[in-house]
LUMVOFI-297608 format. One record per residue: x, y, z of N, C-alpha, C, CB in turn; residue in one letter. Coordinates in steps of 0.2 Angstrom, whole numbers, plus 2048, in hexadecimal, padded with zeros to 3 digits. Glycine has a CB too. Layout:
// LUMVOFI-297608
XYZXYZXYZXYZA/...
END
This chain:
// LUMVOFI-297608
78C73C7EC78F7397F279373D7F67927327F0M/7987417F279D7457F579974B7F97A27487F0I/79474E7F57907537F878D7517FF78A7567F3L/78A74B7FF78774880578C74880B784741804R/79274580979874580E79974C81179E74180BI/79A75180C79B75780E79675A81379C75C808I/79075981278A75B81678B75881D78375A813L/78C75181D78D74E82379375182778E746822V/79875282479E75582779C75C82A7A4755822A/79976082679776682979276682F79476B824L/78E76182F78976083578D75E83B78475B833R/79275A83A79675783F79A75D84279B75283DN/79C76283E7A076884079C76C8447A376C83AL/79576D84279177284678E76F84C78B773841L/78F76884D78D76585479176785978D75D853R/79876885879C76A85D7A077085B7A1765860Q/79D77685A7A177C8577A777E85A79C782856P/7A777E8617AD7808657B377C8647AB78186CF/7B17758647B67708637B977185C7B4769864R/7B57728577B77738507BB77984F7B177384BT/7B977E8537BD7848527C47838557BA78A856F/7C578085B7CB77F85E7D077A8597CB77B864L/7CD7758567D07718517D377584B7CC76B84FI/7CF7798497D177D8437D57838447CB77F83FL/7D878484A7DC78A84B7E278B8477DE78A853Q/7E57858467EB7858417EA78783A7EF77F841G/7E47848387E27868317E078D8307DD78182EV/7DC78F8357D97968357DE79B8357D479783BI/7E379B83A7E87A083A7ED79F8347EC79F841W/7EE7998327F379882C7F079C8267F479182AG/7E979B8257E679E81F7E67A68207DF79C81FT/7E57A88267E57AF8287EC7B28267E37B182FA/7F17AE8287F87B08267F97B181F7FD7AB829L/7F67AC81B7F67AD8147F27B28107F47A6811G/7ED7B48137E87B98107EB7C18127E17B9813V/7ED7C28187EF7C881B7F47CC8167F27C8821F/7FA7C98147FF7CD8107FC7CF8098057C980FP/7F97CA8057F77CC7FF7F17D27FF7F57C67FBP/7ED7D18047E87D68057EB7DD8067E47D580BA/7F07DE80A7F47E480B7F87E68057F87E4812V/7FC7E28028007E37FD7FC7E57F78057DD7FBI/7F77E17F57F37E37EF7EF7E97F07EE7DD7EEN/7ED7EA7F67E97F17F77ED7F77F67E67F07FDG/7F37F67F97F87FC7FA7FB7FD7F37FE7FB7FES/7FC7F87EF7FF7F97E87FA7FC7E48017F27E5M/7F37FA7E47EE7FD7E07ED8047E27E77F97E1H/7ED8067E87EC80D7EA7F28117E87EB80D7F2L/7F880E7E97FE8127E77FE8147E080480F7E9A/7FB8107DC7FB8117D47F58157D27FC80A7D1E/7EF8147D57E98177D27E981E7D57E38137D4T/7EB81F7DB7EB8267DE7F18297DF7E68267E4Q/7F68287DB7FD82A7DC7FE8317DD8018287D6A/7FA8357D97FB83C7DA7F983F7E17F78407D5G/7F383C7E37F183E7EA7F583C7F07EA83B7EBR/7F88367EF7FC8337F48038347F37FB82B7F4L/8058377EE80D8397ED8118337EB80F83C7F3G/80E82D7E98128277E88158287E180E8217E8T/81482D7DD81782E7D681C8347D781182F7D1D/81E8367DD82283C7DD82983A7E081E8407E2R/82E83E7DD83483E7E08368457E183983B7DAV/8398477E783B84D7E984384D7EA8388507F0L/8468527E784D8527E784F8597EA8518527E0I/8548597EF85785F7F285E85E7F48528617F8T/8618627F78688617F98698677FF86D8627F4Q/86E86580287086A80887287180587686780CD/87087680887187D80687987F80586E88280AT/87D87B80988487C80988887780488787B810E/8848747FF8878707FB88C8737F688286C7F6A/8918707F48968737F08938767E989C86F7EFD/88F8727E688C8737E08858747E188E86E7DAR/88287A7E187A87A7E28778787DB8788817E3P/8718767DC86C8747D786B87A7D38668707D9L/86A8797CC86887F7C886287D7C386E8827C4D/8608817BF85A8807BB85C87C7B58578867B9W/86287B7B38648777AE8638707B086C8787ACS/86486E7B68638677B985C8657B78648667C0V/8578697B88508687B684F8667AF84B86D7B9I/85286B7AB85186A7A38558637A18558707A0E/85A8617A585E85B7A38598557A586485B7A7R/8568557AB8528507AD84C84F7A88508517B4I/8498557A68438557A284585279B84185C7A1R/84B85379984E851792850849793853855790R/85484779885784179885283B79B85D84179CE/84D83E79E8488397A184183A79E84883A7A9Y/84183C79883A83E79583683779583B84178FA/83983279483582B79383382879A83982678FD/83582B79F8338287A682F82D7AA83A8277AAV/8318347AA82D8387AE82783C7AB83283E7B1I/82283E7AE81D8417AC81D8497AC81683F7AFH/82084B7B28218527B38278537B781B8557B7H/82A8597B783085B7BB8308627BC8378587B9V/8318657C283286C7C383786D7C882B86F7C5T/8398747C983E8767CE83A87B7D28448797CBG/83C87C7D98398817DD83E8847E283387D7E1M/83D88A7E384188E7E883C8927EC8468927E4D/83E8947F28398987F683C89F7F78398947FDF/8378A47F68398AB7F78348AE7FC8398AE7F0G/8358B37FF8318B78038308BE8028338B680BH/82B8C180382A8C88028288CC8098258C97FDD/82B8D280A8298D58108228D681182D8DC810E/81E8D780C8178D880C8138D280E8148DB806L/8168CC80D8138C580E8188C18128118C2807Y/8198C381881F8C081C81D8B881D8208C3822R/8178B781E8148B08208138AC81A80F8B1825E/8138AF8148118AB80E8188AA80A80C8AF80AV/8198A380981F8A280481D8A37FD82289B805P/8228A57F98228A67F28268A07EF8258AD7EFF/82289B7EB8258967E88278987E182188F7E8I/82E8987E083089A7DA8328947D583789E7DAL/82E8937D082E88D7CC82D88E7C58288887CFT/82C8897C182B88A7BA8248877B78318857B6D/8248877B181D8867AE81A87F7AF81D8877A6A/81E87A7B181C8737B281A8727BA82186E7B0D/81A8777BE8198767C58138727C781A87D7C8A/80D8747C38078717C58078697C48018747C1L/8098677BF80A8607BE80E85C7C280C85E7B6G/81485F7C381985C7C881785C7CF8208607C7A/8138617D18118617D880B85E7D98118697DAR/80885B7D48018587D47FC85C7D68028527DAG/7FC8627D37F68677D57F28687CF7F986D7D8M/7EC86B7D07E886D7CA7E58747CB7E28687C9K/7E38777C67E087E7C77D987E7C87E28827C0L/7D78837CC7D08837CE7CD8897C97CE8867D5A/7D188E7C77CF8937C37D58967C07CA8987C6R/7D48997BA7DA89D7B77DE8987B37DD8A17BCG/7E589A7B37EA8967AF7F08967B37EA8987A8R/7F58927B17FC8937B38008967AF7FF88B7B5F/8068997B180A89D7AD80E8987A88108A17B1F/80F89A7A281289779C81989779C80F899795T/81C89379882489379782689A79582688D792E/82289D7918248A478E8248A979481F8A6789S/81F8A879881F8AD79E8248AB7A38188AC7A1E/8268A57A382C8A47A88328A77A582D89C7A9V/8338A679F83A8A979B83A8B079C83A8A7794R/8348B379C8348BB79C8328BE7A382E8BD797N/8338B97A88328BB7AF82B8BF7B08388C07B1A/8268BD7AD81F8C07AD81D8C27B481A8BC7AAA/81A8C87B58188CA7BC8118C77BD8188D27BCR/8118C07BE80B8BD7BF80C8B87C48098B97B8A/8078B57C78078B07CD8018AC7CD8088B47D4C/8028A67D07FC8A27D17FC8A07D97FD89B7CDV/7F68A17DB7F58A07E37F38997E47EF8A57E5L/7F68977EA7F38907EC7ED8917F07F988D7F1E/7E888C7F07E288E7F27E18907F97DE8887F1H/7E588D7FE7E488F8057E68978067E888B80AQ/7EB8998037ED8A08037E78A48007F38A1800F/7E58A27FA7DF8A67F77D98A77FB7DD8A37F0A/7D78A17FF7D28A18037D38A68097D089A806E/7D98A680B7DB8AA8117DB8B280F7E18A9814S/7DD8B38097DE8BA8077D88BD8047E48BB802A/7D48B98007CF8BC7FC7C88B97FE7D08BA7F5F/7C88B48027C18B18047BE8AE7FE7BD8B6807G/7B78B07FD7B38AE7F87B48B27F17AC8AE7FAQ/7B88B77F27B98BC7EC7BE8B87E77BC8C27EET/7BC8B97E07C08B67DB7C78BA7DA7BD8B57D5D/7CD8B77DC7D38BB7DB7D68BC7D47D88B87E0P/7D38B87CF7D68B87C97D58BF7C67D28B27C4I/7DB8C17C37DB8C87C07DD8CD7C57D48C97BDG/7DC8CC7CB7DE8D17D07E68D17D17DB8D07D7Q/7E88D67D47F08D77D57F18D67DD7F28DD7D2K/7F78D47DE7FA8D47E58008D87E57FB8CD7E8I/8018DC7EA8078E17EB80D8DD7EE8068E77EFR/8138DE7EB8198DB7EE81E8E07ED81B8D57EAT/8248DF7F082A8E37F082C8E57E98308E17F4E/82B8E07E582D8E17DE8288E47D982F8DA7DBQ/8228E57DC81D8E87D88178E47D881F8EA7D1G/8128E67D580B8E27D580C8DC7D08068E67D2D/8098D67D38088D07CF8018CE7CD80C8CA7D3L/8008CD7C77F98CB7C57F88C37C77F88CC7BDE/7F28C27CA7F08BB7CB7ED8B87C57EB8BB7D2I/7F08B37C27ED8B07BC7EA8A97BE7F38AF7B7I/7EB8A67C47E98A07C57E889E7CC7ED89B7C2G/7E48997CE7E28977D57E28907D57DB89A7D7L/7E688D7D97E68857D97E08837DD7ED8837DDT/7DF87D7DB7D98797DE7DB8767E57D68747D9A/7D68757E97D78727EF7D986A7EE7D18727F4S/7DE8687F17E08617F07DB85D7F47E785F7F3R/7DA8567F27D58527F57D78527FD7D584B7F2T/7D18508007D28508087D884B80A7CB84E80BA/7D88458067DD8418087E48438077DC83A804G/7E58478017EB8497FF7ED84F8047EB84C7F8G/7E98538077EB85880B7ED8568127E585D80CE/7EB84F8147EC84C81A7F384981A7E784881CM/7F68498147FD84581380284A8137FD84080DL/80884881580E84C81481284A80E81384C81AD/81784D80C81B84C80681D845805820851805E/81E84180B82183A80B81B83580B825839811L/81583780B80F83380B80C83181281182D808G/80E83481780C83281E806837820811833823Y/8018348237FC8388267FE83D82B7F6834829Y/7FC84482A7FF84982F7FC8488367FD85082CK/7F68468367F284683D7F083E83F7EC84A83DE/7F483A83D7F383383E7F58328467F782E83AH/7F182D84A7F382C8517FA82A8527EE827854P/7FD82684D80382484D80982984B80481D849M/80782F84880B83384581083684B808839842R/80E83785181383A85681883585780F83C85CN/81682E85881B82985982082985381782285AL/81D82984D82282984782782F84781E829841L/82583584982983B84982E83A84F82584184BD/82C83785483183685A83683185882D834860E/83482C85483982685283E82984D83582184FL/83B82D84884083084384583584783C83583EK/84383984C84883D84F84D838853844842854Q/84A83385684F82F85A85482C85684A82985DY/85382A84F85882784B85B82D847855822846V/85A83384885E83884585B83B83F864836844G/85483983D85183B83784D84183984E836833V/84E84783584984D83784684F83084E85283AF/84085283183C85482B83F85B82983585582DD/83F85C82284286281F83C867820844861818N/83D86D82383787282383487481D83A878827P/83887381783687581183087180F83B87580CD/83086B81182B86680F82486881182C85F812L/82486C81781D86E81981B87481481E871820A/81F87881281D87D80D81B87A80782388280CL/81D87580581B8727FE81486F7FF82086D7FCL/81286D80580C86A80580686E80980C863809S/80887480B80387880E7FE87B80A80787E812S/7FF87C8037FB87F7FF7F98878017F487C7FFD/7FE88A8047FD8918078038958047FD89180EF/8048957FD8098997FA80789C7F480F8937F9A/80C8A07F180B8A47EB8108A17E680B8AC7ECI/80E89F7E081389C7DB8158A27D68108967D8M/81B8A27D581D8A77D08238A47CB8208AE7D3R/8248A77C58298A57C18308A67C58298A87BAP/8348A17C583B8A17C883F8A67C583E89A7C8H/83E8A87BF8428AD7BB8418B47BE8418AD7B4T/83C8B57C283B8BC7C58408BD7CA8348BC7C9A/8448B87CD84A8B97D18508B67CE8488B67D8F/8558BA7CC85B8B87C985F8B37CD85F8BD7C7A/85E8B47D48628B07D985F8A97DA8648B37DFE/8598A87D88558A27DA85889C7D784E8A27D7A/8598977DB85B8907DA85688B7DC86288F7DDR/8568857D88518807DA85387D7E085087B7D4P/85087F7E685187C7EC84E8757EC84F8807F2R/8498747E984686D7E884486C7E183F86D7ECW/8458667DF8438637D883E85E7DA8498607D4I/83885F7D683285A7D78318577D182C85D7DBE/8308507D082E84D7CA8298477CB83484A7C6L/8258467C68208417C682283B7C18198447C5R/8208357C382182F7BF81D82A7C182982D7BFA/81D8247BD81981E7BF81B81C7C68198197BAD/81781A7CB81A8187D181E8127D18148167D6P/81D80D7CC8218077CB8288097C981E8037C6R/82980F7C68308117C48348167C982F8157BDN/8308187CE83381D7D383A81B7D682E81F7D8I/83A8147D88408127DC8468127D783F80B7DFL/84580F7D184B80F7CC84D8167CA84980B7C6S/84881B7C98498217C784D8257CC8428257C5L/84B8247D384E8277D88568257D884B8257DFR/85781F7D785E81C7D886281F7D285E8157D7D/85F8207CC8638227C686482A7C785F8227C0R/86082D7CA8618357CB8668357D185A8387CDL/8668317D686B8327DB8728317D886982D7E0Q/87382C7D487982A7D187C82F7CC8798237CEQ/8778327C88798367C387B83D7C68748377BDE/8778407CA8788467CD87E8467D28728487D1L/87F8417D58858407D988B8407D588583A7DES/88B83D7CF89183C7CB8928437C888F8377C5A/88D8487C788E84E7C58908537CA8888517C1D/8918517D08948557D588F8587DA89885B7D2G/8888577D98838597DD8838547E487C8597DAY/87F8567E887E8537EF8778527F08828567F5E/87484E7EC86C84D7EC86A84A7F286984A7E6P/86484C7F58608487FA85A8477F786084D801V/8588417F685283F7F284D83C7F785483A7ECI/84783F7F684183C7FA83C8397F583D8427FEY/8398347F88338317F482E82E7F983682B7EFS/82982C7F78248297FC8268237FF81D8277F8N/82682380682981E80A826817809828820811A/82081680681E80F80582180C7FF816810804I/8238107FA82680D7F482B8087F48288127EFL/8308097F98358047FA8337FD7FC83B8067FEP/82D7FE80082A7F88038267F47FD8257F9808V/8227F87F981E7F57F48227F27EE8197FA7F2L/8277F67EC82A7F47E68317F27E782A7FA7E1Y/8337F17ED83A7EF7EF83B7E87EF83D7F27F5G/8417E57EF8437DE7EF8417DB7F584A7DD7EDE/8417DF7FB8407DC8018397D98028417E2807T/8347DD7FE82D7DA7FF82D7D37FC8287DF7FBL/8307D27F68307CB7F38337C67F88347CC7ECK/8387C77FB83B7C38008367C18068417C5803S/8327C780882D7C680D8277C280B82B7CD810L/8257C38058207BF8028217B880181E7C27FBV/8277B67FF82A7AF7FF82A7AC8068307AF7FBQ/82C7B080B82D7AD8118267AC8148307B2816L/8217B181381A7B08158177AA8128167B6813N/8187A880C8157A280981879C80C8177A2801R/81E79C80E82179681181E795818829797812T/81D79B81C81A79A82281379882281B7A1826V/81079B81C80979981B80879181A80679D815F/80C78E81680C78781480D78381A81178680FV/81278581E81478282480E78282981A785827L/80B78882A80678882F80078482D80379082FS/7FE7848267F97808247FA7788257F778181CI/80177682480376F82580276D82C80A76E822C/8047728308037708387FC77083980777683CV/7F87758377F17758387ED76E8367ED77B835G/7EF76D8307EC76682D7EE7608307EF766825T/7F57608337F775A8377F375A83D7FE75B839A/7F175F8407EC75F8467E675C8447EC766849I/7E375F83F7DC75C83C7DD75583B7DA760836V/7E27538387E374C8367E374783C7EA74B832C/7E774A8417E77468477E074584B7EC74984CA/7DD74B84B7D674A84D7D27458497D275184DI/7D27458437CE74183F7D17398407CF742837M/7D77388417D97318437D672F8497E1731844V/7D573484E7D27328547CA7318537D373785AL/7C873584E7C173484C7BF72D84A7BF739847S/7C472A8467C37248437C271F8497CA72283FV/7C671F84E7C571B8547BE71C8577CB71C859V/7BC7228587B572385B7B07218567B472B85CE/7B17208507AC71F84B7AC7188487AB724845R/7B071384B7B170D8497AA7098487B670984DQ/7A670A84C79F70684C79B70984679B707852R/79C71084579871383F79B71083879971A83FE/7A270F8387A670D8327A47058317AD70D833I/7A37028367A26FA83679B6FA8337A26F783DA/7966FE83678F6FD83378F6FF82C78A702837I/79270482A79270682379570081E79670C822R/79A6FD82179D6F781D7986F281C7A46F5820R/7956F08227906EB82278A6EC81D78D6E9829V/7886F381C7836F58187856F58107816FC81AE/78B6F480F78E6F38087936F88067886F4804G/7956FD80A79A7028097A16FE80879A70780EA/7A47008027AB6FE8017B07028057AC6FE7FAR/7B66FF8057BB7028087BD7098067C26FE808Q/7BC70A7FF7BE7107FC7B87167FE7BF7107F5W/7B27137FF7AD7178017AF71A8087A6714802H/7B171680D7B37188137B971D8137B5712818I/7BE71B80F7C472080E7C272780B7C971C809A/7BD7278067BB72D8037B77318087B672C7FDL/7B372E80C7B07328127B57368167AC72D816Q/7BA7338187BE73681D7C373B8197C3731821F/7C573A8137C973E80F7C574580E7CB73B809V/7BE74480C7BA74A80B7B974E8117B3748807V/7B774A8177B674D81D7BC75181F7B4748822E/7C274F81F7C87528217C975981C7CE74E820T/7C87588167C875D8117C37638127C875B80AG/7BD7608147B87658167BA76981C7B1762817T/7BC7668217BE7698277C476E8267C176482CL/7C976D8227CE7728207CB77781C7D476E81DC/7C77768177C477B8137C07808187BF77880EA/7BC77D81D7B87828217BD7868257B477E826V/7C37838277C878782B7CB78D8267CD78382DG/7CC78B8207CF79081B7CA79581A7D078C815G/7C47948197BF7998187BE79D81E7B8796816I/7BE79B8247BE79E82A7C47A382B7BD79A830A/7CA7A18287D07A58297D07AB8257D67A0828G/7CC7AB81F7CC7B181B7CA7B781E7C87AF815V/7C47B78217C27BE8247C77C082A7BB7BD827P/7CA7BB82D7CF7BC8337D57C08307D17B6836L/7D77BD82A7DD7C18277DB7C88247DF7BD821G/7D57C98227D37CF8207D27D48267CC7CF81CL/7D07D282C7CF7D68327D67D88347CB7D2837V/7DB7D38347E27D58367E57DA8317E67CF836I/7E37D982A7E57DE8257E27E58277E47DC81EA/7DC7E58287D97EC82A7DC7EF8307D17EB82BA/7DD7EB8357E07EE83B7E77F183A7E07E9841I/7EB7ED8367F27EF8347F17F68317F57EA830R/7ED7F682C7ED7FC8287EA80282C7E87FB822C/7E68018317E38068357E980983A7DD804839A/7EE80583B7F38078407F980A83C7F6801844L/7F980A8357FE80D8317FD81482F7FE80982AE/802818831801820830803821829806823834P/80481D82480681E81D7FF81E81980B81981AM/7FE8238157F88238127F781E80C7F782A80FG/7FC81B80A7FC8178047FA810806802817800S/7FA80E80D7F980780F7F28068107FD806815V/7EF80180C7E87FF80D7E77F880B7E3804809T/7E17F580B7E17EE80A7DB7ED8057E07EA810W/7DB7E88017D57E67FD7D47DE7FE7D67E87F6V/7CE7DC7FC7CD7D57FC7D17D27F67C57D37FCF/7D57CD7F77D97CA7F17D67C47EF7E07C97F4P/7D27C47EA7CE7BE7E87D27B87E57C97C07E3P/7D77BA7E17DB7B57DF7DF7B17E47E07B77D9L/7E27B57E87E67B27EE7E27AE7F37EA7B77F2E/7DC7B07F47D77AD7F87D57A67F57D17B17FAV/7D47A67EF7D27A07EB7D779B7EB7D07A17E4S/7DE79D7EA7E37997EA7E47967F17EA79C7E8I/7E479A7F67E57987FD7E07938007E579E802I/7DA7947FE7D478F8007D57897FC7CD7927FFI/7D77897F67D97837F27DF77F7F57DA7857EBT/7E47837F77EA77F7FA7E877C8017EF7847FBV/7E47808057E277D80B7DE77780B7DE78280FV/7D97778067D57718057D976B8027CF773800T/7DD76D7FE7E17677FB7E57648007E676A7F5S/7E97688047ED7658097E876180E7F176B80DI/7E276480F7DE7608147DC7598117D8764815G/7DB75980A7D97538077DF74E8087D7754800L/7E57508077EB74C8077EC74A80E7F1750805I/7EA74E8137EB74C81A7E674781C7EA75381FG/7E07478187DB74281A7DC73B8187D4744817G/7E273A8157E47338137E572F8187EA73480EL/7E973181E7EA72D8237E472B8277EF731828L/7E072F8297D972D82C7D57288287D573282FP/7D672A8217D272581C7D571E81C7D2728815A/7DC71E81D7DF71781D7DD7148237E771881CW/7DD7178297DB71482F7D471282F7DC719835R/7D071582C7C971382C7C870D8277C4719829A/7CC70D8227CB70781D7CD7008217D0708817M/7D17018267D46FB8297CF6F882F7DB6FC82CR/7CA6FC8307C56FA8357C26F38337C06FF837V/7C26EE8377BF6E88357B86E88387C36E2838D/7B36E88347AC6E88367AA6E283A7A76E9830P/7AC6DC8387AA6D683C7AD6D78437AD6D0839V/7B36D98447B66D984B7B36DE84F7BE6DB84AE/7B06E484B7AD6E984F7A66E88517AD6F084AM/7A36E484D79C6E284F79A6DB8527986E3848L/7A06D885479F6D185679B6D185D7A56CD857R/79B6D68617986D68677916DA86779C6D986CY/78F6DC8617896E08607836DB8617886E485AE/
END
């Protein structure tokens, strides 16, 4: 019986599709409002955690002003490696050097954990060991773009490059980062996104300027050497990797402890993390749920009002059904199910609208970590809530339909 009522309700909706569409606007947009946030939040969280190395969502960068009273030193890195061993995966320090023979090529002076901390891999050869770092080995590892520029298709492993300090043996060559990773800066923004220029202008307007060293770290056009080759080298940058969910708390701890020790740290992390894992998002999600429920209630109220008017239009139909033997609860069930079906159709129609809005929002976002997915659990809950509220809203037209007197309605037939 209920299935037959649902089919009848669907046929009635299809008879006047435009009128039905207008009636369901509140329910459709309310559902879209409920689908859009979880689609973006779930998609971005999943991407940030599964592709953390490519997107930099597992990275913390620490630097400080060159005029700081207490400069960073290599003991800070050893301390972080020791005290945060249960939280971090890799940590390294980096300084920049230049050679007269390679004026356009920066030398990154670092330690044995640089590959892991920088999220890089080797294409060929090996990286220098801790022993080679301690002994200031005359070895180097080329980043792939410099290797392609200097050697082309020739394998550089085992060859030597000349510097002011003498020849350096090339022991390794880094692999090309993924295409997506090469398109992102150190903070996780697309370098060539259409909205990037607007973002840069906004940052300058509020007084935020990019550190030029960040471009050197992401250019992949450098030569890596043990920092011990230069006695005056200091870690201008400290880079470490950890689980994306721990980055914010780790950043805050490092800020407090380094500041307490007299350093003046400036700490960078992927810009999406405070949004995804901060307290503000939880408040926004709660607010969105409240607005969603209110929107659905308003939409259902409109549907309920239309169904009450429908009772007036269909009094003759109700009277005939009563004369044929239908009981009052049969009539009431018919209008409850029809109202619920109407709201369920609006809820289902709102799901693709919410996903389209999510897709448009992500396309306009210059941050590489923002994307969307279809949220099956949230969609199921939303459609269930919309249908349930529709069934409850159908009680009023059902009550009006039950009160129709068939004798009074058919006395002139």
